[in-house]
C-alpha positions in Angstrom: -80.2 73.7 101.1 -82.4 71.0 99.5 -84.9 69.4 101.9 -86.5 66.1 101.1 -90.0 66.0 102.5 -90.4 62.5 103.9 -91.5 60.6 106.9 -89.3 61.0 109.9 -87.3 64.0 108.5 -85.7 66.3 111.1 -85.4 70.0 110.2 -84.1 72.9 112.3 -83.9 76.7 111.9 -84.9 76.8 108.2 -87.4 78.8 106.1 -89.8 76.3 104.5 -92.0 78.9 102.8 -91.0 77.9 99.3 -91.6 74.2 99.7 -94.7 72.3 98.4 -96.3 70.3 101.1 -99.2 69.0 99.0 -99.9 65.4 99.8 -96.5 65.0 101.5 -96.0 62.1 103.9 -94.3 63.7 107.0 -95.3 61.1 109.6 -93.2 61.6 112.7 -91.3 64.5 111.2 -89.6 66.9 113.6 -89.4 70.7 113.0 -87.6 73.0 115.4 -87.2 76.8 115.0 -88.5 76.7 111.4 -90.6 79.3 109.5 -93.5 78.7 107.1 -95.2 81.8 105.8 -98.4 81.8 103.7 -98.0 78.1 103.2 -100.8 75.9 101.9 -100.5 72.5 103.5 -103.0 70.5 101.6 -103.5 66.7 102.1 -100.3 66.3 104.0 -99.8 63.5 106.5 -98.3 65.0 109.7 -99.4 62.3 112.1 -97.2 62.3 115.1 -95.1 65.2 113.8 -93.5 67.5 116.3 -93.2 71.3 115.9 -91.2 73.3 118.5 -90.6 77.1 118.5 -91.8 77.3 114.8 -93.5 80.3 113.1 -96.4 79.1 110.9 -97.7 82.5 109.7 -100.9 82.9 107.8 -100.9 79.2 106.8 -103.8 77.2 105.6 -104.0 73.5 106.5 -106.7 71.7 104.5 -107.5 68.0 104.6 -104.3 67.5 106.6 -103.7 64.6 108.9 -102.4 66.1 112.2 -103.4 63.2 114.5 -101.2 63.1 117.6 -99.1 66.0 116.3 -97.3 68.1 119.0 -96.9 71.9 118.8 -94.9 73.6 121.5 -94.1 77.3 121.7 -95.3 77.9 118.1 -96.8 81.0 116.6 -99.6 80.8 114.1 -100.4 84.5 113.9 -98.8 87.3 111.8 -96.8 90.0 113.4 -99.9 92.3 113.8 -101.8 89.4 115.3 -104.9 89.9 113.2 -104.6 87.2 110.6 -104.5 83.6 111.9 -103.9 80.2 110.5 -106.8 78.1 109.1 -107.4 74.5 109.8 -110.2 73.3 107.4 -111.4 69.7 107.2 -108.3 68.5 109.1 -107.8 65.6 111.5 -106.4 66.9 114.8 -107.4 63.9 117.0 -105.3 63.8 120.1 -103.0 66.6 119.0 -101.2 68.5 121.7 -100.6 72.3 121.6 -98.8 74.0 124.4 -97.9 77.7 124.8 -98.9 78.4 121.1 -100.2 81.7 119.7 -103.3 80.8 117.7 -104.8 84.3 117.7 -107.6 84.6 115.2 -107.1 81.0 114.0 -110.1 79.4 112.3 -110.8 75.7 113.0 -113.4 74.8 110.5 -115.1 71.4 110.1 -112.1 69.7 111.6 -112.0 66.7 113.9 -110.7 67.6 117.4 -111.5 64.5 119.4 -109.1 64.4 122.4 -107.2 67.5 121.4 -105.4 69.2 124.3 -104.5 72.9 124.2 -102.7 74.3 127.2 -101.7 77.9 127.9 -102.4 78.8 124.3 -103.5 82.2 123.0 -106.8 81.7 121.1 -107.9 85.3 121.2 -110.5 86.0 118.4 -110.3 82.4 117.2 -113.3 80.7 115.6 -114.4 77.1 116.0 -116.7 76.6 113.1 -118.4 73.2 113.3 -115.3 71.8 114.9 -116.1 68.4 116.2 -114.8 67.1 119.5 -117.0 64.0 119.2 -116.4 60.4 118.1 -118.9 57.7 117.4 -118.5 54.4 119.2 -121.0 52.2 117.6 -124.2 53.2 115.9 -125.9 55.1 118.7 -123.0 56.0 121.0 -121.1 59.3 120.7 -118.6 60.6 123.2 -116.8 64.0 123.4 -113.3 64.6 124.6 -111.0 67.6 124.6 -109.2 70.2 126.8 -108.6 73.9 126.6 -106.7 74.5 129.8 -105.5 77.9 130.9 -106.1 79.3 127.4 -107.0 82.8 126.3 -110.3 82.6 124.4 -111.2 86.3 124.7 -113.5 87.3 121.8 -113.5 83.8 120.4 -116.5 82.5 118.5 -117.5 79.2 120.1 -121.1 79.2 118.8 -122.7 75.7 119.2 -119.5 74.2 120.5 -120.1 70.7 121.9 -117.6 69.7 124.6 -119.6 68.2 127.4 -117.3 67.1 130.3 -114.5 69.0 128.7 -111.5 70.3 130.7 -111.6 74.1 130.3 -110.3 75.2 133.7 -108.5 78.5 134.1 -109.4 79.7 130.6 -110.4 83.2 129.7 -113.8 83.5 127.9 -114.2 87.3 128.2 -116.6 88.5 125.6 -116.5 85.1 123.9 -119.5 83.9 122.0 -120.8 80.7 123.7 -124.3 80.9 122.2 -126.0 77.4 122.2 -122.7 75.8 123.4 -123.0 72.4 125.1 -120.7 72.5 128.2 -122.7 70.2 130.4 -120.5 68.6 133.1 -117.5 70.6 131.9 -114.7 71.8 134.3 -114.9 75.6 134.2 -113.2 76.2 137.5 -111.5 79.6 137.7 -112.6 80.6 134.2 -113.3 84.2 133.3 -116.8 84.4 131.8 -117.2 88.2 132.1 -119.6 89.5 129.4 -119.5 86.2 127.5 -122.6 85.6 125.4 -124.2 82.5 126.8 -127.7 82.5 125.4 -128.9 79.0 125.0 -125.8 77.5 126.5 -126.0 74.2 128.4 -124.2 74.3 131.7 -126.0 71.5 133.6 -123.5 69.8 135.9 -120.7 72.2 135.0 -118.2 73.1 137.7 -117.9 76.9 137.9 -116.4 77.2 141.3 -113.9 80.2 141.5 -115.0 81.4 138.0 -115.7 85.1 137.2 -119.5 84.9 136.6 -120.5 88.6 136.7 -122.9 89.2 133.9 -123.8 85.5 133.5 -127.6 85.5 133.3 -129.0 82.1 134.4 -132.4 82.8 132.8 -130.7 82.7 129.4 -129.2 79.3 129.8 -130.7 76.2 128.2 -129.7 74.0 131.2 -128.2 74.6 134.6 -129.3 71.7 136.8 -126.5 70.6 139.1 -124.2 73.5 138.2 -121.6 73.9 140.9 -120.8 77.4 142.4 -119.6 78.8 145.7 -121.6 80.8 148.2 -119.9 84.1 147.1 -120.8 83.5 143.5 -124.5 83.2 144.1 -124.8 86.9 144.9 -123.2 87.9 141.6 -125.4 85.5 139.7 -128.5 86.9 141.5 -127.5 90.4 140.7 -127.1 89.5 137.0 -130.7 88.3 137.1 -131.9 91.6 138.5 -132.3 90.4 142.1 -131.3 93.1 144.6 -129.3 91.1 147.2 -128.9 92.7 150.7 -126.6 91.4 153.4 -128.4 90.5 156.6 
């Protein structure tokens, strides 16, 4: 069946692996139950496109416009789960991803302003100079984004900048958060067990209900105003080598 790649096209339950997406204008296109394996989506315009229950296996998105795109229930990982999709130099501003498998995905030098990921599997993913910021005027930069209820176990989030970001209920077990800026972020009920946080900025962050065993406060770059509960203070003191005794 011949498919014309054009803006607003609606495609369901088809294998798109043989199609050339280079520079295609697919604004507001809808894809449901489709498969794309080893695809190279270069320079394509997918602004406002919707993907539901699609398999986008071992794909590479480069210089693609994915602003306000919606992905729901999509899998970006291969069957073994060790090779993920690459987003390089892409625009993902205000994109929405819900219940997607992004295991071992690589988001490299892409714009993620206002992106929302909810209940997504990002195990082993890498955010390489991914930018959640946007300039408003010459000297004003703001950051926006959400990673809510996501699995970020073993993820590389080195130097991630997402101050005031919504990260609640996410799993950061053994993730690399070295030099990350999460000041004022919502980290409630997150799992930070054995996460690498050397040089991380957590001033004003809300960690109430989070798993903080192993979080060494002496290694943080900032922590003023960080919110914790009474129960958490004992685990944090133990991580610093303080022997806490009940009265």
